[in-house]
N, C-alpha and C positions, 0 to 999 in steps of 0.2 A: 622843719628842721629848727630856729631856734627855742622851737617847747622839748624838742627832743634834748637840747643842749643844755637845759637848765634841769630835767627832769635824772638826767646822768651829772650833773655835779654837785645836786640839791643827794642822791641818793650815795653817791661817794662820801656826802660829809656823814652819815647821819647813820652809814659803816663803819667811818671811822671811829662815831666817836659811840661809839656799842662794840669797837677791838677787832672788825671785819674788816681786812683791805686785800685787795685784787692786786697779783704780783706787781702788774704794771699801770700806767695814769690813765693808758687808755683801754680803761677792763671795767668791770665793774659786772658784782654778781647776783646771777640770777633771782627774785624773792624765792621762786620757786622746785629749782630744781636742786641749789650754788653750786651751781656751777659757771667759772667764768666767763663773759662775754667780750671778745669787742665794740665799743661800743657798736660799726655799722652791724652789729646782727643782733644788736635788739632792737628791739618797735614798742613801740605809746601801744600803754595794755590799761581798759578803765576798769579801777580797780573794785565797784559795779558796776556791771554790767548795761552802759547803754539800751540796751531796750528795757532796762526795768526804772530808768532815772538814772541812773552815775554821770557823775561827770570829772569825779576825781582819779583820778591816772597815771600809772608812775609805769617803769622801768622792766621788760623779762626779758631773756632769751627769747630768736623768734622760733624755734619749738616751742615753745613752753604757751607762748599768743594764742598759734598755727593750729596743736595737738590739744589744748585744753580747752584755748578761748572757748571756737564755736563749739567745741562737743559739748561741751559744759551748758554754756551761755545758755542756751535755747532749754536746754530746762526749766532754768530757771526761768525766763523772759516766760516762756507755757503756764507752768507754773503759777507766774501772775498774771499770763492771760483772763487764765481759771478761775481764780480767785474772785479778779475782779467780774467775772462771766458770771457769772453765786450774788455775787452783792449787786447785780444792777446794771452794768455796763458794758456791753459789749454781751459778744455769743459767742456760744460754743457751736464747732464743725458738729453735725449727729451726722447717720446710718436710718432714715427710719425703714420697719416692712411692714406694712399692712397686707393680709392674706399669701404673705410671699411676696410682693414684689418690696421694690426698693428704691426708693430717690432719697436727692440725698439737700441734709435741710441745716441753718441753722436756727440752735436754739439760740429764744431768747429769755431767760430769767428769771425773769421779776416777779412780784414778795405777793404779788397777787396772781400776779396766769403769769404763762410761761407758752407761749407763742412758739412754736414750730417756722421757718421764714424758708421756703421751694427754694432752695439754686437750680432751676430750667438745667440751663450749662453744663451742671454736671449731675441731672439725672435725661435720667428713660425721657424721651413727651408723653412714646406709647406707657408706659408707665404708670406717669401723672396719673393722664388720659384712664386709664386708668382706676387709679383711685379715687380718680376725682368720682367714677362712675359707682361704682363701691358706696362711700358716703351719700349717697344719690339714694342707691340704694336700702339705704341700713343694711347694710352685708358686714359693719365694718365692726365685730363683737370687739379689736382687742390688735395693739396697735403698739410697735416696743420698739424700740432704738436704739440703738449703740453710742456711746461713744465715747469721743478719743479725746481726752489728755493732750496727751501731742505732749510728755513727760514723763519720768519713770523718777521713782520715789527718789533713790540710794545714788544720781544720779545727781537730781535737784539741792542733792544735801549737798554731795561731793559740793559742789557750785557753791552750793551760800559757807563751805570752810573756804573750800580756797578762796574768795570773795573776802571772808573775816579774816583769814591769814595773812592778801595783803593791806587790810586797812591798816596794819599790824607794822 
C-alpha cells in the first residue's frame, strides 16, 4: 500500500507540473483513459510489462490495467519469447505433421541445427510410435510443422505504443 501512495503523490505532482489538475485531492487522472479515478480505483501498473523485464511502475485506473494490460502484455511477452528463441535462447511450440500423423514438439533453434523435442504428454503415443516406425522404415519423404508465434503484430504494436506512452 505504501508504494501505491508514493506513486499517487508523485503522479499528482507531475500532473500539476504539466497543468493537469484533478478535481479533488483523492483523485488522479489515469494516464491511459484520461478519466479521473479515486485512489481506491487505481492499481499499480508496470510501465513495461514485468514479463519482458520491466520494473518501473505507475498508476492507472483498474479498468485500463485489467482490460488492456493482460490482453496486450501477452503479445509483447510472446513476441519477446519468439525473438529470444530464434536467437537460440528457449524453445518454440510447434505441431509436426509426418505422413498425416501429428505430434506436439518444442523447436530448439540453434545456429547450426534445428531440433524438435517431442512433448509426449501433449501428443498421442500411437502417433509417436507410428512416426518412429516410419522413420525406421525410411518412409518419411517430408515433414511439415506449424509454428504459432502467440502474438498478433497489431496487438504487439499497440502494446509497444502503450508502454512508450506510459514511459512519457
